[in-house]
MOPAC internal coordinates of N, CA, C and O (Angstrom, degrees):
PM7 1SCF
backbone

  N    0.0000 0     0.00 0     0.00 0    0    0    0
  C    1.4581 1     0.00 0     0.00 0    1    0    0
  C    1.5272 1   108.27 1     0.00 0    2    1    0
  O    1.2310 1   119.79 1   -52.10 1    3    2    1
  N    1.3321 1   118.00 1   127.90 1    3    2    1
  C    1.4692 1   120.05 1  -178.21 1    5    3    2
  C    1.5225 1   110.98 1   -70.52 1    6    5    3
  O    1.2310 1   121.90 1   -31.44 1    7    6    5
  N    1.3340 1   113.96 1   148.56 1    7    6    5
  C    1.4567 1   119.69 1   177.07 1    9    7    6
  C    1.5184 1   109.56 1   -74.64 1   10    9    7
  O    1.2310 1   120.94 1   -37.44 1   11   10    9
  N    1.3128 1   115.82 1   142.56 1   11   10    9
  C    1.4635 1   120.17 1   177.61 1   13   11   10
  C    1.5272 1   108.25 1   -76.85 1   14   13   11
  O    1.2310 1   121.03 1   -51.13 1   15   14   13
  N    1.3017 1   115.63 1   128.87 1   15   14   13
  C    1.4591 1   120.46 1   177.16 1   17   15   14
  C    1.5124 1   109.24 1   -85.56 1   18   17   15
  O    1.2310 1   120.17 1   -41.41 1   19   18   17
  N    1.3336 1   117.28 1   138.59 1   19   18   17
  C    1.4579 1   118.30 1   176.27 1   21   19   18
  C    1.5185 1   110.35 1   -65.26 1   22   21   19
  O    1.2310 1   121.13 1   -28.15 1   23   22   21
  N    1.2996 1   115.44 1   151.85 1   23   22   21
  C    1.4547 1   121.12 1   178.82 1   25   23   22
  C    1.5194 1   109.67 1   -61.19 1   26   25   23
  O    1.2310 1   119.56 1   -40.11 1   27   26   25
  N    1.3318 1   118.45 1   139.89 1   27   26   25
  C    1.4575 1   119.80 1   179.43 1   29   27   26
  C    1.5260 1   112.32 1   -66.51 1   30   29   27
  O    1.2310 1   120.44 1   165.96 1   31   30   29
  N    1.3221 1   116.77 1   -14.04 1   31   30   29
  C    1.4630 1   120.59 1  -178.76 1   33   31   30
  C    1.5247 1   112.03 1   -98.44 1   34   33   31
  O    1.2310 1   119.93 1  -172.39 1   35   34   33
  N    1.3334 1   117.74 1     7.61 1   35   34   33
  C    1.4517 1   121.46 1   178.58 1   37   35   34
  C    1.5244 1   108.37 1   -76.56 1   38   37   35
  O    1.2310 1   120.93 1   -52.87 1   39   38   37
  N    1.3243 1   115.82 1   127.13 1   39   38   37
  C    1.4584 1   121.17 1  -179.02 1   41   39   38
  C    1.5160 1   109.24 1  -115.67 1   42   41   39
  O    1.2310 1   121.15 1   -34.10 1   43   42   41
  N    1.2965 1   115.40 1   145.90 1   43   42   41
  C    1.4535 1   120.85 1   175.84 1   45   43   42
  C    1.5307 1   109.37 1   -72.91 1   46   45   43
  O    1.2310 1   121.70 1   -25.21 1   47   46   45
  N    1.3061 1   114.35 1   154.79 1   47   46   45
  C    1.4633 1   119.28 1   176.32 1   49   47   46
  C    1.5270 1   108.62 1   -66.38 1   50   49   47
  O    1.2310 1   119.99 1   -33.72 1   51   50   49
  N    1.3131 1   117.63 1   146.28 1   51   50   49
  C    1.4677 1   120.31 1   178.59 1   53   51   50
  C    1.5212 1   110.64 1   -61.64 1   54   53   51
  O    1.2310 1   120.60 1   -29.82 1   55   54   53
  N    1.3109 1   116.46 1   150.18 1   55   54   53
  C    1.4599 1   121.05 1   179.41 1   57   55   54
  C    1.5248 1   112.36 1   -84.15 1   58   57   55
  O    1.2310 1   120.68 1   160.25 1   59   58   57
  N    1.3335 1   116.30 1   -19.75 1   59   58   57
  C    1.4608 1   120.51 1  -179.78 1   61   59   58
  C    1.5315 1   109.25 1  -161.12 1   62   61   59
  O    1.2310 1   121.55 1   -12.23 1   63   62   61
  N    1.3210 1   114.65 1   167.77 1   63   62   61
  C    1.4579 1   120.60 1   175.91 1   65   63   62
  C    1.5307 1   109.83 1   -59.57 1   66   65   63
  O    1.2310 1   121.01 1   136.44 1   67   66   65
  N    1.3228 1   115.68 1   -43.56 1   67   66   65
  C    1.4648 1   120.43 1  -177.50 1   69   67   66
  C    1.5266 1   111.21 1   -63.89 1   70   69   67
  O    1.2310 1   120.46 1   139.50 1   71   70   69
  N    1.3326 1   116.73 1   -40.50 1   71   70   69
  C    1.4652 1   120.72 1   178.58 1   73   71   70
  C    1.5227 1   110.67 1   -65.17 1   74   73   71
  O    1.2310 1   120.67 1   138.61 1   75   74   73
  N    1.3284 1   116.32 1   -41.39 1   75   74   73
  C    1.4621 1   120.59 1   178.83 1   77   75   74
  C    1.5154 1   110.63 1   -64.31 1   78   77   75
  O    1.2310 1   120.35 1   137.00 1   79   78   77
  N    1.3192 1   116.94 1   -43.00 1   79   78   77
  C    1.4585 1   121.27 1  -179.77 1   81   79   78
  C    1.5241 1   111.33 1   -64.96 1   82   81   79
  O    1.2310 1   120.51 1   139.62 1   83   82   81
  N    1.3234 1   116.63 1   -40.38 1   83   82   81
  C    1.4654 1   120.63 1   178.73 1   85   83   82
  C    1.5297 1   110.49 1   -64.51 1   86   85   83
  O    1.2310 1   120.44 1   136.48 1   87   86   85
  N    1.3339 1   116.77 1   -43.52 1   87   86   85
  C    1.4640 1   119.59 1   178.70 1   89   87   86
  C    1.5251 1   110.74 1   -65.06 1   90   89   87
  O    1.2310 1   120.61 1   139.81 1   91   90   89
  N    1.3226 1   116.43 1   -40.19 1   91   90   89
  C    1.4626 1   120.78 1   179.00 1   93   91   90
  C    1.5245 1   111.15 1   -62.84 1   94   93   91
  O    1.2310 1   120.36 1   136.99 1   95   94   93
  N    1.3149 1   116.92 1   -43.01 1   95   94   93
  C    1.4677 1   120.59 1   178.25 1   97   95   94
  C    1.5306 1   110.79 1   -62.49 1   98   97   95
  O    1.2310 1   120.39 1   139.86 1   99   98   97
  N    1.3232 1   116.87 1   -40.14 1   99   98   97
  C    1.4616 1   120.76 1   177.64 1  101   99   98
  C    1.5245 1   111.95 1   -63.54 1  102  101   99
  O    1.2310 1   120.87 1   138.25 1  103  102  101
  N    1.3315 1   115.93 1   -41.75 1  103  102  101
  C    1.4642 1   119.90 1   177.58 1  105  103  102
  C    1.5257 1   111.43 1   -61.62 1  106  105  103
  O    1.2310 1   120.80 1   136.76 1  107  106  105
  N    1.3212 1   116.07 1   -43.24 1  107  106  105
  C    1.4687 1   120.22 1  -179.86 1  109  107  106
  C    1.5213 1   110.06 1   -61.43 1  110  109  107
  O    1.2310 1   120.19 1   136.48 1  111  110  109
  N    1.3262 1   117.24 1   -43.52 1  111  110  109
  C    1.4636 1   120.40 1   179.24 1  113  111  110
  C    1.5230 1   111.11 1   -61.44 1  114  113  111
  O    1.2310 1   120.26 1   136.27 1  115  114  113
  N    1.3424 1   117.10 1   -43.73 1  115  114  113
  C    1.4541 1   120.44 1   179.25 1  117  115  114
  C    1.5247 1   110.85 1   -63.03 1  118  117  115
  O    1.2310 1   120.56 1   136.53 1  119  118  117
  N    1.3207 1   116.53 1   -43.47 1  119  118  117
  C    1.4634 1   120.34 1  -177.71 1  121  119  118
  C    1.5248 1   111.14 1   -67.49 1  122  121  119
  O    1.2310 1   120.67 1   140.83 1  123  122  121
  N    1.3235 1   116.32 1   -39.17 1  123  122  121
  C    1.4600 1   120.06 1  -179.43 1  125  123  122
  C    1.5256 1   112.42 1   -71.57 1  126  125  123
  O    1.2310 1   120.33 1   160.47 1  127  126  125
  N    1.3311 1   116.98 1   -19.53 1  127  126  125
  C    1.4581 1   119.74 1  -178.64 1  129  127  126
  C    1.5228 1   111.63 1   -67.52 1  130  129  127
  O    1.2310 1   120.33 1   156.46 1  131  130  129
  N    1.3222 1   116.97 1   -23.54 1  131  130  129
  C    1.4519 1   120.87 1  -179.62 1  133  131  130
  C    1.5168 1   113.63 1    75.94 1  134  133  131
  O    1.2310 1   119.93 1  -168.55 1  135  134  133
  N    1.3215 1   117.73 1    11.45 1  135  134  133
  C    1.4535 1   121.30 1  -176.40 1  137  135  134
  C    1.5283 1   113.99 1  -101.08 1  138  137  135
  O    1.2310 1   119.92 1   176.87 1  139  138  137
  N    1.3375 1   117.76 1    -3.13 1  139  138  137
  C    1.4623 1   120.68 1  -177.99 1  141  139  138
  C    1.5224 1   111.31 1   -87.95 1  142  141  139
  O    1.2310 1   120.07 1   -39.15 1  143  142  141
  N    1.3334 1   117.47 1   140.85 1  143  142  141
  C    1.4649 1   119.99 1   174.03 1  145  143  142
  C    1.5297 1   109.93 1   -67.63 1  146  145  143
  O    1.2310 1   120.93 1   -18.56 1  147  146  145
  N    1.3080 1   115.82 1   161.44 1  147  146  145
  C    1.4548 1   121.59 1  -174.36 1  149  147  146
  C    1.5206 1   112.91 1   -56.34 1  150  149  147
  O    1.2310 1   119.63 1   136.24 1  151  150  149
  N    1.3428 1   118.30 1   -43.76 1  151  150  149
  C    1.4641 1   119.42 1  -178.43 1  153  151  150
  C    1.5293 1   111.76 1   -64.76 1  154  153  151
  O    1.2310 1   119.79 1   147.23 1  155  154  153
  N    1.3245 1   118.00 1   -32.77 1  155  154  153
  C    1.4585 1   120.51 1   176.99 1  157  155  154
  C    1.5274 1   111.22 1   -74.63 1  158  157  155
  O    1.2310 1   120.55 1   148.78 1  159  158  157
  N    1.3212 1   116.55 1   -31.22 1  159  158  157
  C    1.4675 1   119.36 1   174.55 1  161  159  158
  C    1.5197 1   110.38 1   -62.77 1  162  161  159
  O    1.2310 1   120.98 1   136.86 1  163  162  161
  N    1.3232 1   115.74 1   -43.14 1  163  162  161
  C    1.4530 1   119.88 1  -179.47 1  165  163  162
  C    1.5264 1   111.16 1   -64.65 1  166  165  163
  O    1.2310 1   119.94 1   133.01 1  167  166  165
  N    1.3307 1   117.72 1   -46.99 1  167  166  165
  C    1.4596 1   119.95 1   179.70 1  169  167  166
  C    1.5304 1   110.73 1   -66.55 1  170  169  167
  O    1.2310 1   120.26 1   145.40 1  171  170  169
  N    1.3254 1   117.11 1   -34.60 1  171  170  169
  C    1.4596 1   120.86 1   176.11 1  173  171  170
  C    1.5142 1   111.82 1   -64.94 1  174  173  171
  O    1.2310 1   120.85 1   139.77 1  175  174  173
  N    1.3236 1   115.99 1   -40.23 1  175  174  173
  C    1.4652 1   120.15 1   177.82 1  177  175  174
  C    1.5259 1   110.11 1   -64.02 1  178  177  175
  O    1.2310 1   120.63 1   136.52 1  179  178  177
  N    1.3384 1   116.40 1   -43.48 1  179  178  177
  C    1.4658 1   120.27 1   179.73 1  181  179  178
  C    1.5278 1   111.18 1   -62.63 1  182  181  179
  O    1.2310 1   120.41 1   135.64 1  183  182  181
  N    1.3276 1   116.83 1   -44.36 1  183  182  181
  C    1.4648 1   120.36 1   178.59 1  185  183  182
  C    1.5210 1   110.14 1   -64.70 1  186  185  183
  O    1.2310 1   120.63 1   139.43 1  187  186  185
  N    1.3204 1   116.41 1   -40.57 1  187  186  185
  C    1.4557 1   120.19 1   177.85 1  189  187  186
  C    1.5162 1   111.92 1   -60.02 1  190  189  187
  O    1.2310 1   120.24 1   140.12 1  191  190  189
  N    1.3283 1   117.15 1   -39.88 1  191  190  189
  C    1.4658 1   121.05 1   177.81 1  193  191  190
  C    1.5289 1   110.52 1   -64.27 1  194  193  191
  O    1.2310 1   120.43 1   140.92 1  195  194  193
  N    1.3365 1   116.79 1   -39.08 1  195  194  193
  C    1.4722 1   120.56 1   177.37 1  197  195  194
  C    1.5326 1   110.62 1   -63.89 1  198  197  195
  O    1.2310 1   121.09 1   135.20 1  199  198  197
  N    1.3172 1   115.53 1   -44.80 1  199  198  197
  C    1.4628 1   120.05 1  -179.58 1  201  199  198
  C    1.5239 1   111.41 1   -65.16 1  202  201  199
  O    1.2310 1   120.61 1   140.39 1  203  202  201
  N    1.3192 1   116.43 1   -39.61 1  203  202  201
  C    1.4538 1   120.61 1   178.63 1  205  203  202
  C    1.5261 1   110.83 1   -63.43 1  206  205  203
  O    1.2310 1   120.45 1   138.15 1  207  206  205
  N    1.3185 1   116.75 1   -41.85 1  207  206  205
  C    1.4656 1   121.11 1   177.75 1  209  207  206
  C    1.5312 1   110.22 1   -61.92 1  210  209  207
  O    1.2310 1   120.70 1   136.49 1  211  210  209
  N    1.3344 1   116.26 1   -43.51 1  211  210  209
  C    1.4684 1   121.08 1   178.14 1  213  211  210
  C    1.5339 1   110.53 1   -60.53 1  214  213  211
  O    1.2310 1   120.34 1   131.94 1  215  214  213
  N    1.3242 1   116.95 1   -48.06 1  215  214  213
  C    1.4683 1   121.02 1  -178.49 1  217  215  214
  C    1.5276 1   111.35 1   -62.30 1  218  217  215
  O    1.2310 1   120.71 1   137.52 1  219  218  217
  N    1.3201 1   116.25 1   -42.48 1  219  218  217
  C    1.4727 1   119.30 1   178.42 1  221  219  218
  C    1.5161 1   111.18 1   -62.71 1  222  221  219
  O    1.2310 1   120.03 1   139.57 1  223  222  221
  N    1.3296 1   117.56 1   -40.43 1  223  222  221
  C    1.4662 1   120.91 1   178.99 1  225  223  222
  C    1.5272 1   110.41 1   -63.54 1  226  225  223
  O    1.2310 1   120.31 1   138.60 1  227  226  225
  N    1.3327 1   117.01 1   -41.40 1  227  226  225
  C    1.4576 1   120.49 1   178.80 1  229  227  226
  C    1.5292 1   110.66 1   -64.22 1  230  229  227
  O    1.2310 1   120.49 1   136.42 1  231  230  229
  N    1.3221 1   116.67 1   -43.58 1  231  230  229
  C    1.4663 1   120.48 1   179.02 1  233  231  230
  C    1.5246 1   111.44 1   -64.62 1  234  233  231
  O    1.2310 1   120.24 1   140.81 1  235  234  233
  N    1.3307 1   117.15 1   -39.19 1  235  234  233
  C    1.4669 1   120.88 1   177.23 1  237  235  234
  C    1.5248 1   110.93 1   -62.50 1  238  237  235
  O    1.2310 1   120.38 1   139.27 1  239  238  237
  N    1.3401 1   116.87 1   -40.73 1  239  238  237
  C    1.4611 1   120.81 1   179.49 1  241  239  238
  C    1.5310 1   110.67 1   -63.91 1  242  241  239
  O    1.2310 1   120.63 1   138.11 1  243  242  241
  N    1.3156 1   116.39 1   -41.89 1  243  242  241
  C    1.4655 1   120.12 1   178.77 1  245  243  242
  C    1.5274 1   109.83 1   -66.95 1  246  245  243
  O    1.2310 1   120.29 1   139.94 1  247  246  245
  N    1.3153 1   117.04 1   -40.06 1  247  246  245
  C    1.4690 1   120.35 1   178.26 1  249  247  246
  C    1.5282 1   110.65 1   -60.72 1  250  249  247
  O    1.2310 1   120.28 1   139.81 1  251  250  249
  N    1.3209 1   117.07 1   -40.19 1  251  250  249
  C    1.4652 1   120.33 1   177.67 1  253  251  250
  C    1.5235 1   110.72 1   -64.56 1  254  253  251
  O    1.2310 1   120.24 1   140.73 1  255  254  253
  N    1.3260 1   117.14 1   -39.27 1  255  254  253
  C    1.4637 1   120.82 1   177.94 1  257  255  254
  C    1.5189 1   110.51 1   -63.32 1  258  257  255
  O    1.2310 1   120.18 1   139.17 1  259  258  257
  N    1.3209 1   117.26 1   -40.83 1  259  258  257
  C    1.4640 1   121.08 1   178.96 1  261  259  258
  C    1.5230 1   109.95 1   -63.62 1  262  261  259
  O    1.2310 1   120.48 1   139.89 1  263  262  261
  N    1.3215 1   116.68 1   -40.11 1  263  262  261
  C    1.4699 1   119.44 1   177.44 1  265  263  262
  C    1.5227 1   111.01 1   -61.03 1  266  265  263
  O    1.2310 1   120.54 1   140.49 1  267  266  265
  N    1.3245 1   116.57 1   -39.51 1  267  266  265
  C    1.4593 1   120.57 1   177.63 1  269  267  266
  C    1.5236 1   109.76 1   -64.53 1  270  269  267
  O    1.2310 1   120.36 1   136.04 1  271  270  269
  N    1.3217 1   116.92 1   -43.96 1  271  270  269
  C    1.4622 1   120.65 1   178.77 1  273  271  270
  C    1.5232 1   111.28 1   -62.68 1  274  273  271
  O    1.2310 1   120.57 1   141.46 1  275  274  273
  N    1.3207 1   116.52 1   -38.54 1  275  274  273
  C    1.4604 1   120.42 1   179.21 1  277  275  274
  C    1.5159 1   111.71 1   -64.36 1  278  277  275
  O    1.2310 1   120.35 1   152.85 1  279  278  277
  N    1.3234 1   116.94 1   -27.15 1  279  278  277
  C    1.4667 1   120.48 1   178.14 1  281  279  278
  C    1.5261 1   111.75 1   -84.26 1  282  281  279
  O    1.2310 1   120.00 1  -178.49 1  283  282  281
  N    1.3358 1   117.60 1     1.51 1  283  282  281
  C    1.4486 1   121.61 1   176.46 1  285  283  282
  C    1.5138 1   114.60 1    84.98 1  286  285  283
  O    1.2310 1   120.26 1  -169.11 1  287  286  285
  N    1.3293 1   117.11 1    10.89 1  287  286  285
  C    1.4562 1   121.11 1  -179.30 1  289  287  286
  C    1.5252 1   107.48 1  -119.67 1  290  289  287
  O    1.2310 1   120.82 1   -54.03 1  291  290  289
  N    1.3181 1   116.05 1   125.97 1  291  290  289
  C    1.4520 1   120.66 1   179.17 1  293  291  290
  C    1.5194 1   109.82 1   -99.53 1  294  293  291
  O    1.2310 1   121.09 1   -59.52 1  295  294  293
  N    1.3267 1   115.52 1   120.48 1  295  294  293
  C    1.4648 1   121.02 1   175.85 1  297  295  294
  C    1.5195 1   107.43 1  -123.28 1  298  297  295
  O    1.2310 1   120.13 1   -34.46 1  299  298  297
  N    1.3190 1   117.35 1   145.54 1  299  298  297
  C    1.4735 1   118.69 1   179.85 1  301  299  298
  C    1.5231 1   111.90 1   -63.88 1  302  301  299
  O    1.2310 1   121.59 1   -40.41 1  303  302  301
  N    1.3284 1   114.56 1   139.59 1  303  302  301
  C    1.4577 1   120.47 1   177.88 1  305  303  302
  C    1.5098 1   108.68 1   -88.49 1  306  305  303
  O    1.2310 1   120.60 1   -48.28 1  307  306  305
  N    1.3285 1   116.46 1   131.72 1  307  306  305
  C    1.4561 1   120.76 1   175.62 1  309  307  306
  C    1.5207 1   107.70 1  -119.77 1  310  309  307
  O    1.2310 1   120.81 1   -39.57 1  311  310  309
  N    1.3286 1   116.07 1   140.43 1  311  310  309
  C    1.4634 1   119.62 1  -179.20 1  313  311  310
  C    1.5016 1   110.23 1   -70.34 1  314  313  311
  O    1.2310 1   121.42 1   -31.07 1  315  314  313
  N    1.3292 1   114.89 1   148.93 1  315  314  313
  C    1.4638 1   121.02 1  -178.00 1  317  315  314
  C    1.4899 1   111.55 1   -76.37 1  318  317  315
  O    1.2310 1   120.10 1   180.00 1  319  318  317

């Protein structure tokens, strides 16, 4: 039985908020250039949505940590 090959459009999860933001900015520049074929625009949009979701989750986690700090209690922050 042949092994299933991963989809060529499968992307690894970002390693950090900064990495996700940098990749997202690069995608936006490529898309705005008007030089990408339609299928790459679609995959770029999908990846951008994934990165945006990741960044929002990271920001929400930090916001929750700040709320904890504001209440005078320090708890360790763990990434989502």
